[in-house]
N, C-alpha and C positions, 0 to 999 in steps of 0.2 A: 596355706598350710593344711587346712582341713581337706581341701580338694586333693592334695597330694596323698594324705593319709587314706582317704576314701578310695582313690585310684589304686594305691598299693594293696588295700584290703580286698578289693574286687579282683585284682590280678592274682593275689594269693589264693582266693577261693576258686578261681577258674583253673589255676594250675593244679589244685588238689582234686579236681573232678576226675572221674574215670570214664572210659568209653561206655556208651549204652548199646547193648546188643539186642536187637529185636527178637532174635530166636536163640539166644544163648541159654544154657541150662540155668535153672534157678540156683542161686548161690549155695554150694555145698550139696546139691541134689542133682544127680545125673541118672543115667540108665533108664530103665523102663519107667520107674516112678517119676523121674524128672520129665519124661515125655508125656506122661499122663497129666501132670500139673501144667505143662506147657500148653496142652490142648485146651485146658479149661481156663487158664489165666490170661491168655492173650485176648484183649477186649473184643476185637473183631470176630475171633473164633467163638468166644463164649456167646456173643450176641447172636451170631448166626445159628448156633446150636439151640439157643432159647427160641428164636423165631421159628426154626424148622420144627422143633418139638411141639410148640403150641399149635402150629398149623396141622401137624400130623395128628395131634390129639383130637382134632375136629373130624377126623376120618373114621370110617367103620373099622372094626377091629382087624379084619383080614387085610384090607387095603393098607392100613397103617403099618402092619408088620412087614408087608412086602416092600413098602416104601422105605422103611428102616433098613431092610436088607439091600435095597438099591443104593442107599447112602453108603452102607458098609462096603459094598463091592466097588463103588466109585472111589471111596476113600482108599481102599487097598490098592487099586490101580494107580491112583495118584501118588501114594507113598512109594510104590515100586518105581514109578517114573522119576520121582524126585531123587531117589537113591541112585539112579542111573545118570540123570542129566543135570540135576541141580534145580535151583529155584526158578519158577516161571515168572517172567517180568510183571505180568498184569494179573496174577492170580488174586492178589488182595483186592484189586478193583472189581474183578468178577464176583468175588465173594461178597463185597459190599453192595454191589448192584443187585445180586440175587436176594440178599438179606432185605434190601429196601422193598423189593417186589413182594417178598413174603410178608413183611410188615403191613404193606398196603392191603394184601389179601386178608390178613387177620383183622385189620381195622374195618374192612367192608364186610366181614363175616362171609366171605365167598371162598370156599375151599374145594375147588374142583380136583378130583383125584388125578387127572391127567397132568395138571400143573404140579401136583405133589410129586409125581414120579420124576418129572423133568427137573424141578428145583432140588429134590433130594440128590439127584445125580450131579448137578452143577455144583451144589454146595459141598458135597463130599469130595469131588475132584479139586475144586478151588481151595478148600481148606487144607487138603494134603499138599498141594503144590505151593502153598504159602507157609509150609512148616519145615523148612530146612534147618536142622540143628547146626549151630556154629560150635563144633567141638573139634578136638585135635585128632581123634582116631576114628577110623571107619567103623570099628566094632562099637564104640560108644554112640556113633551116629545111628547105626542100625538099631541099637537098643532103644534109643530115644524115639526113633520113628515108630517102632513097635508100640512103645508106650503111648505115643500120640494117637495112633490108630485105635488102640484099646480104649483110651480115655474118651475120645470123641464118640466112638460107637456106643459105648456103655452109657455115656451121659445122654446121648440122643434117645436111646431106648427108654431110659428112665424118665426123661422129660416128656416124651410122647405118651407114655402110659400114665404119667401123673396128670397131664393136661386133660385127660378124659374127664376128670372130676370137675372141671371148670366149664361144664356145658349148661349150667342153670342160667337164669336171667341175670342175676347179680354178677356172677363171675364172668358172664359173656361181656358185660359192659367193661369190666376191668381188663379183659383180654383185648377188647377193641381199642381201649386207651393204650395198652401196652404195644399193640401193633402200630398205632400212629407214632408213638415215641420211637420205636425201632426204625420205622421208615425215616423219620426226621433225623435221627442220629446217623443212620447209614448214609443218607444223602449229604449231610453236612461233612462227614469225614471223607466221603468220596470226592466232594467238591474241593475240600482242602488239599487232598492228595493231588488232584489234577492241577489246581492252581499252583501248588508248590513245584510240580514237575515243569509246568510252563515257565515259571519264574526262574528256575535254576537251569533250564535248558535240558 
């Protein structure tokens, strides 16, 4: 009897659940502001912005600002592309791989400017291509894409400028630990995505 009651309870709970949308607007918040929150609250996106911001914070001022501009240009191109063709299949995988590389560079305290340009472009493009809003109207989708672009670009600029303050010996150790955590998390999530894809065909 207990088993039957438990089975009925579990079935009732499962039927009461609602679908989970990876890129849906936050409940009750749409438009530009919803897009801004979307860019900041998706875990992979937030982690990639933190990793890139910390990496760019180790660069010289002029180089850092040009690399932020590179990110913004790549992000804009990606958002225009996604508005025209839709989500790219492996954008999240590219984003996680680039984030893992950034974390490794932060952990080793090696921040070559040339890699900064390349990774800023890759992360900007991949982040945009992994941001298709699941909304009903084209106008709402465009507003959310604009918000996603603004949110990601402003967040990266603030993170990169803030990370400049962590150049001392103590903060350097903390950022290297953060870099190793970012690498480990990105590799684990990427491995899980690949394993799930293989398992489900």
